[in-house]
C-alpha positions as CSV (number, residue, x, y, z in Angstrom):
1,M,22.3,-114.3,0.9
2,S,19.8,-113.5,-1.9
3,I,17.2,-112.6,0.7
4,F,19.6,-110.2,2.3
5,K,20.4,-108.5,-1.0
6,K,16.7,-108.1,-1.8
7,R,16.0,-106.5,1.5
8,K,19.0,-104.2,1.0
9,K,17.7,-103.1,-2.4
10,L,14.3,-102.5,-0.9
11,W,15.7,-100.3,1.9
12,I,17.8,-98.3,-0.6
13,S,14.7,-97.8,-2.8
14,L,12.7,-96.6,0.2
15,I,15.4,-94.3,1.3
16,L,15.7,-92.8,-2.2
17,V,11.9,-92.3,-2.3
18,V,12.0,-90.5,1.1
19,L,14.8,-88.3,-0.1
20,V,12.9,-87.4,-3.2
21,L,9.8,-86.6,-1.3
22,V,11.7,-84.5,1.3
23,S,13.5,-82.6,-1.5
24,A,10.2,-82.0,-3.3
25,A,8.6,-80.8,-0.1
26,A,11.5,-78.5,0.7
27,Y,11.5,-77.1,-2.9
28,Y,7.7,-76.5,-2.7
29,S,7.9,-75.0,0.7
30,K,10.8,-72.7,-0.4
31,N,8.9,-71.5,-3.5
32,R,5.7,-71.1,-1.5
33,K,7.4,-68.7,0.9
34,K,8.4,-66.5,-2.1
35,L,4.8,-65.9,-3.1
36,T,3.7,-62.3,-2.1
37,E,0.2,-61.9,-0.6
38,V,-1.7,-59.2,-2.4
39,Q,-5.1,-57.7,-2.5
40,V,-6.9,-57.8,-5.9
41,D,-9.8,-56.2,-7.6
42,K,-11.3,-56.2,-11.1
43,V,-11.3,-53.7,-13.9
44,R,-14.9,-52.4,-13.9
45,R,-17.0,-50.5,-16.4
46,Q,-19.1,-47.9,-14.6
47,Q,-20.0,-44.2,-14.4
48,L,-17.2,-41.9,-13.1
49,I,-17.6,-38.4,-11.8
50,S,-14.4,-36.2,-11.4
51,E,-14.7,-33.4,-8.9
52,V,-12.4,-30.7,-7.5
53,N,-13.0,-29.8,-3.8
54,A,-12.2,-26.4,-2.4
55,T,-13.2,-24.1,0.5
56,G,-14.0,-20.5,0.6
57,K,-16.6,-17.9,1.7
58,I,-20.1,-16.9,0.7
59,E,-20.2,-13.4,-0.7
60,P,-22.9,-11.3,-2.6
61,K,-22.3,-10.8,-6.3
62,K,-22.7,-7.1,-5.8
63,D,-22.0,-5.0,-2.7
64,V,-20.9,-1.4,-2.0
65,D,-18.8,0.0,0.8
66,I,-20.0,3.5,1.4
67,S,-17.2,5.8,2.5
68,A,-17.2,9.5,3.3
69,S,-16.4,11.8,0.4
70,I,-15.9,14.7,2.8
71,P,-14.8,14.9,6.5
72,G,-17.3,15.8,9.2
73,K,-19.3,14.7,12.2
74,I,-22.2,12.3,11.7
75,V,-25.3,14.0,13.1
76,K,-27.9,11.5,11.9
77,L,-28.1,7.8,11.0
78,A,-31.3,6.6,9.4
79,V,-30.7,2.9,9.0
80,E,-29.8,-0.2,11.0
81,E,-28.1,-3.4,9.9
82,G,-30.5,-5.7,8.1
83,D,-32.7,-2.8,6.8
84,R,-33.7,-3.1,3.2
85,V,-33.1,0.1,1.2
86,S,-33.8,1.3,-2.3
87,Q,-31.5,3.3,-4.6
88,G,-31.7,7.0,-3.5
89,D,-33.0,6.4,0.0
90,F,-31.5,8.6,2.7
91,L,-28.9,6.9,4.9
92,L,-27.0,9.4,7.0
93,Q,-26.3,13.1,7.5
94,I,-22.8,14.7,8.0
95,D,-22.9,18.0,9.8
96,P,-23.6,20.5,7.0
97,A,-22.9,23.8,9.0
98,P,-19.3,24.4,7.8
99,Y,-20.2,23.6,4.2
100,E,-23.2,25.9,4.3
101,A,-20.9,28.7,5.4
102,T,-18.5,27.9,2.6
103,V,-21.4,28.1,0.1
104,A,-22.5,31.4,1.5
105,N,-18.9,32.8,1.2
106,S,-18.7,31.5,-2.4
107,K,-22.0,33.2,-3.3
108,A,-20.7,36.5,-1.8
109,A,-17.4,36.2,-3.7
110,L,-19.4,35.6,-6.9
111,S,-21.5,38.7,-6.3
112,G,-18.4,40.8,-5.6
113,A,-16.7,39.5,-8.8
114,R,-19.8,40.5,-10.8
115,S,-19.8,44.0,-9.3
116,D,-16.1,44.3,-10.2
117,L,-16.9,43.3,-13.8
118,E,-19.6,46.0,-14.1
119,S,-17.2,48.6,-12.7
120,A,-14.5,47.5,-15.1
121,R,-16.9,47.6,-18.0
122,A,-18.0,51.2,-17.1
123,S,-14.4,52.4,-16.9
124,L,-13.6,50.7,-20.2
125,K,-16.5,52.5,-21.9
126,Q,-15.4,55.9,-20.6
127,T,-11.7,55.2,-21.5
128,E,-12.7,54.0,-24.9
129,Q,-14.6,57.2,-25.7
130,T,-11.6,59.3,-24.7
131,Y,-9.2,57.2,-26.7
132,R,-11.4,57.3,-29.9
133,R,-11.6,61.1,-29.7
134,K,-7.8,61.5,-29.3
135,E,-7.2,59.0,-31.9
136,K,-9.2,61.0,-34.4
137,M,-7.4,64.2,-33.5
138,W,-4.0,62.5,-33.9
139,E,-5.0,61.1,-37.4
140,E,-6.1,64.6,-38.5
141,R,-2.7,66.1,-37.6
142,S,-4.4,69.2,-36.3
143,G,-1.7,69.8,-33.8
144,L,-4.2,69.8,-30.9
145,I,-2.7,66.7,-29.4
146,S,0.8,65.5,-28.8
147,Q,2.0,62.0,-29.6
148,D,2.6,61.3,-25.9
149,E,-1.0,62.2,-25.0
150,Y,-2.3,60.0,-27.8
151,E,-0.2,57.0,-26.7
152,R,-1.2,57.6,-23.1
153,S,-4.9,57.4,-24.0
154,K,-4.2,54.2,-26.0
155,T,-2.4,52.6,-23.0
156,D,-5.3,53.5,-20.6
157,Y,-7.7,51.9,-23.0
158,D,-5.7,48.6,-23.2
159,V,-5.3,48.5,-19.4
160,Q,-9.1,48.8,-19.0
161,Q,-9.7,46.0,-21.5
162,T,-7.3,43.8,-19.4
163,R,-9.2,44.7,-16.2
164,V,-12.5,43.6,-17.8
165,N,-11.0,40.3,-18.9
166,A,-9.5,39.8,-15.4
167,A,-12.9,40.5,-13.9
168,Q,-14.6,38.0,-16.2
169,H,-12.0,35.3,-15.1
170,Q,-12.7,36.2,-11.5
171,I,-16.4,35.5,-12.1
172,E,-15.6,32.1,-13.7
173,Q,-13.4,31.2,-10.7
174,A,-16.1,32.3,-8.3
175,I,-18.7,30.2,-10.1
176,A,-16.4,27.1,-9.9
177,N,-15.7,27.7,-6.2
178,L,-19.5,28.0,-5.6
179,A,-20.1,24.7,-7.5
180,R,-17.5,22.9,-5.5
181,A,-18.8,24.3,-2.2
182,Q,-22.4,23.3,-3.2
183,D,-21.1,19.8,-4.2
184,D,-19.5,19.4,-0.8
185,L,-22.7,20.5,0.9
186,N,-24.7,18.0,-1.1
187,K,-22.3,15.2,-0.1
188,T,-23.2,15.8,3.6
189,R,-26.4,14.0,2.8
190,V,-25.5,10.3,2.0
191,T,-28.0,8.3,0.0
192,A,-28.1,4.6,-1.1
193,P,-26.2,4.1,-4.4
194,M,-28.1,0.8,-5.0
195,S,-31.0,-1.2,-3.8
196,G,-30.2,-4.0,-1.3
197,I,-29.7,-4.8,2.4
198,V,-27.5,-3.0,4.9
199,V,-25.2,-5.8,5.9
200,R,-22.8,-3.6,7.9
201,R,-23.1,-0.3,9.9
202,A,-19.6,0.6,11.0
203,V,-20.3,4.0,12.6
204,E,-22.6,5.6,15.1
205,E,-24.0,9.1,15.5
206,G,-21.5,11.5,16.8
207,E,-18.5,9.8,15.2
208,V,-16.3,11.7,12.7
209,A,-16.1,10.5,9.2
210,V,-12.6,10.6,7.8
211,I,-11.8,10.7,4.0
212,G,-9.2,8.4,2.6
213,T,-5.7,9.5,1.5
214,M,-3.0,7.8,-0.6
215,N,-1.7,5.8,2.4
216,N,-4.7,5.8,4.7
217,P,-8.1,4.4,3.8
218,G,-11.2,6.4,4.6
219,T,-13.9,5.5,7.1
220,V,-16.3,2.9,5.8
221,L,-19.7,4.1,7.0
222,L,-22.0,1.4,5.7
223,T,-22.0,-1.6,3.4
224,I,-25.0,-2.4,1.2
225,A,-25.3,-5.7,-0.6
226,D,-27.7,-7.3,-3.1
227,L,-28.4,-10.6,-1.5
228,S,-30.6,-11.8,-4.4
229,V,-27.5,-13.1,-6.2
230,M,-25.0,-14.9,-4.0
231,E,-21.6,-16.5,-4.8
232,A,-19.2,-18.9,-3.3
233,E,-15.6,-17.6,-3.7
234,L,-13.4,-20.7,-3.4
235,E,-9.7,-21.0,-3.3
236,V,-8.6,-23.8,-5.6
237,D,-5.2,-25.4,-5.5
238,E,-2.9,-24.7,-8.4
239,T,-2.7,-28.5,-9.2
240,D,-6.5,-28.5,-9.9
241,I,-7.0,-25.1,-11.6
242,G,-6.2,-26.6,-15.0
243,S,-9.3,-28.7,-15.0
244,I,-11.7,-25.9,-14.1
245,E,-13.7,-24.3,-16.9
246,L,-16.5,-21.7,-17.0
247,G,-20.0,-23.2,-16.9
248,Q,-19.1,-26.3,-14.9
249,K,-21.7,-27.5,-12.4
250,A,-20.9,-27.3,-8.7
251,T,-22.5,-28.1,-5.4
252,V,-21.8,-25.8,-2.4
253,L,-22.2,-26.8,1.3
254,V,-22.4,-24.1,3.9
255,D,-21.3,-24.9,7.5
256,A,-24.2,-22.9,8.9
257,F,-26.7,-25.1,7.2
258,P,-25.6,-28.7,7.6
259,G,-27.0,-31.2,5.2
260,K,-28.3,-28.5,2.8
261,K,-26.8,-28.3,-0.7
262,F,-26.8,-25.3,-3.0
263,S,-26.3,-25.8,-6.7
264,G,-24.4,-23.4,-8.9
265,E,-21.9,-23.1,-11.7
266,V,-18.5,-21.7,-12.3
267,T,-18.8,-18.0,-13.5
268,E,-15.3,-16.7,-12.9
269,I,-11.8,-18.1,-12.8
270,G,-9.1,-15.9,-11.3
271,N,-5.9,-15.2,-13.2
272,S,-3.8,-13.9,-10.3
273,P,-2.5,-16.4,-7.8
274,I,-3.3,-16.2,-4.0
275,V,0.0,-17.0,-2.3
276,K,-0.1,-18.1,1.3
277,G,2.7,-18.7,3.8
278,T,5.3,-17.0,1.7
279,G,8.9,-17.9,2.7
280,T,7.8,-20.8,4.9
281,N,7.6,-24.6,4.4
282,Q,3.8,-24.2,4.2
283,E,3.8,-21.9,1.2
284,A,0.9,-22.7,-1.1
285,T,-0.6,-21.2,-4.3
286,D,-4.3,-21.0,-4.9
287,F,-6.6,-19.4,-7.4
288,K,-10.0,-17.8,-6.8
289,V,-12.9,-19.6,-8.5
290,T,-16.3,-18.0,-8.2
291,I,-19.5,-20.2,-8.1
292,T,-22.8,-18.4,-8.7
293,L,-25.6,-20.0,-6.7
294,K,-28.7,-20.7,-8.7
295,Y,-31.2,-20.7,-5.9
296,P,-29.7,-18.8,-2.9
297,D,-31.4,-19.1,0.5
298,V,-32.6,-15.8,1.9
299,T,-30.8,-16.7,5.1
300,L,-27.4,-16.8,3.5
301,R,-25.1,-14.1,4.8
302,P,-21.8,-12.7,3.5
303,G,-18.7,-14.3,5.1
304,L,-20.2,-17.8,5.8
305,T,-17.7,-20.6,5.4
306,A,-18.5,-22.8,2.3
307,D,-17.2,-26.1,0.8
308,G,-17.5,-26.5,-3.0
309,E,-17.5,-29.5,-5.2
310,I,-16.9,-28.7,-8.8
311,V,-17.8,-31.4,-11.4
312,T,-14.9,-31.3,-13.9
313,A,-15.8,-34.4,-15.9
314,V,-18.5,-37.0,-16.2
315,R,-18.0,-40.4,-17.8
316,D,-21.2,-42.4,-18.2
317,S,-19.5,-45.7,-19.0
318,C,-15.8,-46.2,-18.8
319,L,-13.2,-48.6,-17.6
320,T,-12.0,-47.8,-14.1
321,V,-9.5,-49.1,-11.6
322,P,-9.0,-48.1,-7.9
323,I,-6.6,-45.2,-7.7
324,Q,-4.4,-47.0,-5.2
325,A,-3.6,-49.7,-7.9
326,L,-1.6,-47.2,-10.0
327,V,2.2,-47.4,-9.7
328,I,5.1,-45.8,-11.4
329,R,7.9,-48.1,-12.7
330,D,11.2,-47.3,-14.4
331,M,11.1,-49.2,-17.7
332,S,14.5,-48.2,-19.0
333,K,17.1,-51.0,-19.6
334,G,20.7,-50.5,-20.3
335,D,23.2,-47.6,-19.7
336,K,21.9,-45.5,-22.6
337,A,18.3,-45.5,-21.3
338,K,19.4,-44.0,-18.0
339,H,20.2,-40.7,-19.8
340,L,16.6,-40.4,-21.2
341,P,14.2,-37.8,-19.7
342,K,12.3,-39.0,-16.7
343,E,8.9,-38.9,-18.5
344,E,10.3,-41.3,-21.1
345,R,11.9,-43.7,-18.6
346,E,9.0,-43.9,-16.1
347,K,5.7,-45.4,-17.0
348,E,2.4,-45.4,-15.1
349,G,0.6,-48.6,-14.9
350,V,-0.9,-51.5,-12.8
351,F,0.1,-55.0,-11.9
352,A,-2.3,-57.6,-13.4
353,M,-2.6,-61.1,-11.9
354,V,-1.8,-63.5,-14.7
355,G,-1.2,-67.2,-13.9
356,G,-0.2,-66.5,-10.3
357,K,2.3,-63.8,-11.3
358,A,2.3,-60.0,-11.2
359,V,2.5,-58.6,-14.7
360,F,3.1,-54.9,-15.1
361,K,0.9,-53.2,-17.7
362,P,1.4,-49.6,-18.7
363,V,-1.9,-47.7,-18.9
364,K,-3.2,-44.4,-20.1
365,T,-5.4,-42.7,-17.6
366,G,-8.2,-40.1,-17.8
367,A,-10.6,-38.5,-15.4
368,M,-10.1,-39.2,-11.7
369,G,-13.0,-39.9,-9.4
370,E,-13.2,-40.0,-5.6
371,M,-11.9,-43.6,-5.4
372,D,-11.4,-44.7,-9.0
373,I,-9.7,-43.5,-12.1
374,E,-10.5,-43.9,-15.8
375,V,-8.4,-46.2,-17.8
376,M,-8.3,-45.3,-21.5
377,E,-5.8,-47.8,-22.8
378,G,-4.0,-50.9,-21.5
379,L,-6.6,-53.0,-19.8
380,K,-9.8,-54.9,-20.4
381,V,-12.9,-55.2,-18.4
382,N,-12.9,-57.9,-15.6
383,E,-9.1,-58.2,-15.6
384,E,-7.7,-58.9,-12.1
385,I,-5.3,-56.3,-10.9
386,V,-3.3,-55.8,-7.7
387,T,-4.7,-53.1,-5.4
388,G,-2.7,-53.4,-2.3
389,T,-1.3,-53.2,0.2
390,Y,0.6,-49.9,-0.4
391,Q,3.8,-51.4,0.9
392,T,3.4,-54.5,-1.3
393,L,2.9,-52.4,-4.4
394,R,6.0,-50.3,-3.6
395,E,8.1,-53.5,-3.5
396,L,6.3,-55.6,-6.1
397,K,8.2,-56.4,-9.3
398,D,7.2,-57.6,-12.8
399,G,7.1,-61.4,-12.8
400,D,6.9,-61.9,-9.0
401,G,4.8,-64.8,-7.8
402,I,1.7,-63.6,-6.0
403,K,-1.3,-65.0,-4.2
404,I,-4.6,-63.5,-3.0
405,Q,-4.6,-62.4,0.6
406,K,-7.1,-64.3,2.7
407,E,-10.0,-62.3,4.3
408,E,-8.8,-63.2,7.8
409,D,-5.4,-61.8,7.0
410,K,-7.0,-58.6,5.9
411,K,-8.9,-58.3,9.2
412,D,-5.7,-59.0,11.2
413,M,-4.0,-56.1,9.3
414,K,-6.8,-53.7,10.2
415,K,-6.5,-54.4,13.9
416,P,-4.4,-52.0,15.9
């Protein structure tokens, strides 16, 4: 009987041990399933360069569109596209015949006005002599002249003075008309207003040049540009314009010259926005930023497409984390906190890996590089932080159990 009891106790003990082991295994397996697989990296100290990228066009710093100041037929063109010209060089001739005729008419009108003045002056002289003589007789009260006759002579004298003044004004008007006609004639000969290269010839001989009006632009005859100083006019998004400053260094890539880089600096920042796609879902606001190239290539041409990289900040040695590690978390607790402003409730930070758990740490960030961002407060060098995946970071909570994702798991995730 004693032997049976001993065996019974032994079996009970074995069953209890098995139950404990099974329970422990089940608990361990259950907790193990709760661990979230994550990708991790370390906080590094390195150089960080922050850049703003934008696209635009290559344009000369100085160019002039030459339009017609007077209408007329173009009878001679002296330049071709690509010709180099100096200031004052002859470019084209507008038919001068009608303007020469106007000058001749103005000269004849001036001569006629001068003749009228001489005639008026002679009449004035004669009238004045008669008036002075009758005036003396009237003052002497000799009875040789009546009051009506005296007043008539005075009126004749005043009228002749008015004629002389009118003739003088006619001469001034004729001189002004002649000057204007001569100016129009001079404008038929178009010369270069600056030294440079003819980058556009928009007309041919025989075409009629039309001057501009309030609603209609005039004919652009030629465009001359100074290609010794070239610029890249970039359109920078409104979210980046705040970090752009005058004098910042930049690198410009031109599609027409692959692999070649042009250095420059920011020389102008536009104040007026460039709005695109107004009234659509694709509406965007950009600002023009001008990069002056230091050593422009002689083969650069206006209108070429360019990509610019503007260096907005350089940190020679700073703490950095991958940009994808940053998350935003609502740190408010309690009903009162829900009414706080969004910027007070939400904090930017990263998840650090501490003892197999994800610990949220708020951080203060600075300059942003291509792949990394500067951390100014909140972390120390070589701390392990969670960097992915994106879906994991969205769902990860402070205090969650985590484990490092295996390399083979990462490869499987990359496969289509």
